[in-house]
N, C-alpha and C positions, 0 to 999 in steps of 0.2 A: 692459938690459931694467930697467924700473921696477917694483918690487913695491909695490902698494897694500894697505896693511891695512885690511880691512872691518870697519865698526861693526855690521855684521848679526851675527845669531846663525847659527856657523858649526856645520856638519856636515863630517864626513870622507866623500870618495866615494872607495871602492876597486873596480878592476876589474883582473881577473888578463889579461884578454884584451881585443882591440877587441870593442865592443859591437856585437850584430847580432842577428838573428830568434831564434837559440837561445842567445843570452849577453845579457840584459837587463842594465843597469845596477843597481848595488847602491848602498842610501843607508845608510850607517852614521850613528849620532850619535856626537858628538863625545867620546872615550874619554879626554879629559882634562879634563873637568869633575869636580865635587864631589861630584854626586850619587851616591848609593850604589844607585839603580837600576841593573838590569843591563841595558846597551844592547840593544835588539832592533832586527834587521835586516828592512829594508824593501826588497823587491824591485820597484824603479819597472819600470811597465810604460807602454806605450803608451796603454792605457785611463785610466791616471791623467790623462793630458793630452788625453783625449778631452772635444771641446766642441761642442755642438749649435749650429753658428754660423748655421742657419736659424731657431733660437729667439731666438739673441742677436741677430740683424739682422731686422729687421722690412722689409716694402715700403717703408714710409714713412722708415725709416732711410735704405735703399738711395737712394730718391728723394733725401732730403736730402744724401746723400755726391756725387751726380750732380749736383745743384745748386749746392752750397757748397765741395764738394772735401775734406770732412773729416769726421769722426765720432768718437765717444769710446766705448767700451764698457768697463763697470766689472765687478768680480768675474767676470773670464776664467775662471780656472781654480779648482779646488778648493785646499784647506790642502796636501794631498800635493804636487802641481805646484809650487805657488807655493813651498813649504819647499824642494824640492829646486833651484829655480833662485836662491832666495837664497842658499842654500848654496854652490851652485856659483859664482856670482857672487862669492862674498866669498873664495874662497881660491885662484882662478886668478890668474898672473901676468899682469901686463898690460904691453902696449908701447905706446909713444907713438904716437897717431894719426899719419897723414900726410894731406896735402892731395892731390887729384887729381895734381898735378903733382909730387908725391914729396917736398916740403920739409916740414916741419914748421915751423909757425909760431904759437908757444904763445899770441901775444895773439889770433889768429883761431881758433883752435880748442885747447881745453884737456884734451880727453878722454883717456883712455887706453883702448886695446880690446884684444880677443883674438877672433880670428873663429871661430865656433861649426863644429866638424866632428863627425864621427860618434863622435870620442874624447870629446867633451863630452856626458855623459850626458844629464843634463835638458833642455840646450841641443838636443840633436840631437831629441829627443821634441818639443820646443817648435817646432822646425821643420816637423814632420811634421804638427802641429797649424795651422800657418799655412799649408802647402799645403793642407790641407782648405778652410781660408778662402779661398785663391787660387781652388779649383775653384768654391766659391760665386760668385766675382767673373766667372769664366769663365761660367759657366751663366747669369748674372743679367745681367750688363754686357757680356759679351762682350769680355773684358780681354786677352784674349792671353797670359795669363801662362804662362811654362813652368816656372819654376823659382823659388825663394826663397833668400835668403841673409840672415846674420845675424851681428851680434858683441856680445858682451858690452861694455858701457861703463862706465868709471868717471870721474866729474867729481869731482877732488879739490876741497876747499875753496876759492873763490876764483876759479875757473875757469867759462868757457862756451864757447860755439861761437857765431860771428856770424853774420850774415845770411847764407844760401846757399840753395840749391835742391838737390836729389838727383841733378839731371840737368843736370851744370855744361856749359858751353862747347857747347849746342846737342844734347848726346847724349839719347837717349831710351830707352835699354834699361831704366829703372826705371820700372814703370808704377806703383805703389802703394807708399809707404812707409808703416811703422808702429812705434811705440817702445812697449815694454810696461817699465813701471815696478815696482823691485824694493823699495825702502824704503819700510818700515813708519813710522806716525807722523809723515808729513811735514808741515810746518807752513807757512802760506804766508809766515812771515818765514824760513824755511830758502832762500827764492829758488829757483833752478833750473828755472823754469817755461819749459815749451816754447810760445814765441809763434810763432803762425802766421797768414799771411795768406788769408784765402779766395780764393775765386774774384771775389769782389765787392770786394776789396780791405779788406774788415775784417778788424781784427787781433783774435785770440783768444789769450788766455793758461792753458796747461793746466799744472795742477799735478802733478806726478809721484808721484801716489799708487800706493803697492802692489796690485798685480792690476788696474791699468789699462793698457789697451790705445788707443792713439790711433792712427787711421789716415787719412793723407791723401795726395792727389795728388801723385805724385812732382817735380811741377812747380811746386809752392808753394813760394814763400820763407818761410823760417821760422829763428828762431833758439834758442839754449839761453842763457836769462839765468843771469847768474854765480850759483853755488851757495854757500852760506854752510855746507853741512855736505856731507860726503862723500857722491855720489849714483850710484846704481847704475840701470841699465837695459839693456834689451836693444834696440838698433836694429837693424830689418829691410826688406828690400825684396824684393818680388815683381816679378821680372822678364820681360820679353819675349823675351828671346834666349836662344839655346841653350847659352851659354857653362857650364862645369862652375862650382858656387860656387867663390870663392877659398878655398884652402886655405893657411893658414900653417905654414912649415916651420921648427921650432926649428934655430936656427944656433949 
């Protein structure tokens, strides 16, 4: 296991029991800071991650998505949800990502990941919000999405992910892919852009700006350009199969 040290502002997440309907996750400010202020506890709730997707996505944007295969939504979550996701991404242990064949090849893919389960407090609520977005796609586009999955990803300085699609080798379980970005104050010189080729063959570069969600057809080819500073994101897929989302077990 490789531990990645975050350059984000950290908070500590504390939970005594697995989260659930009667046990929402707790977000506690870092107790190791030098501030004299008494830390205050904030109870994360699903409402903190509520997004009016029908307001975020106009009919014109949905038409553009169908035509071009991708779109961007900025300012997705409120500050509480964004901070919680940034905090959670900064302290979890990351594991080396693997290719579909099960072999890690660092010159093809350099990210380190951790799949989101219900034990990842903010991430779990993030997934519920993504499921609500998937429901909108089902109603509007008859997408046939049955569930979503996601993992935190960290690209260390000097790494990226070469050209690929999210449905390799003719597979089609993934319908729509999405990436949510977590780094504040990201500059063009920091690299790490997602380059995606739309349905017309046009290349687009999307900078990984905090609170931005890029959504694209899972069959589109894309790559992550080399990052020049540590880069955090949540890779997300909306799937048409009925499989239970992948759960990583510590060994």
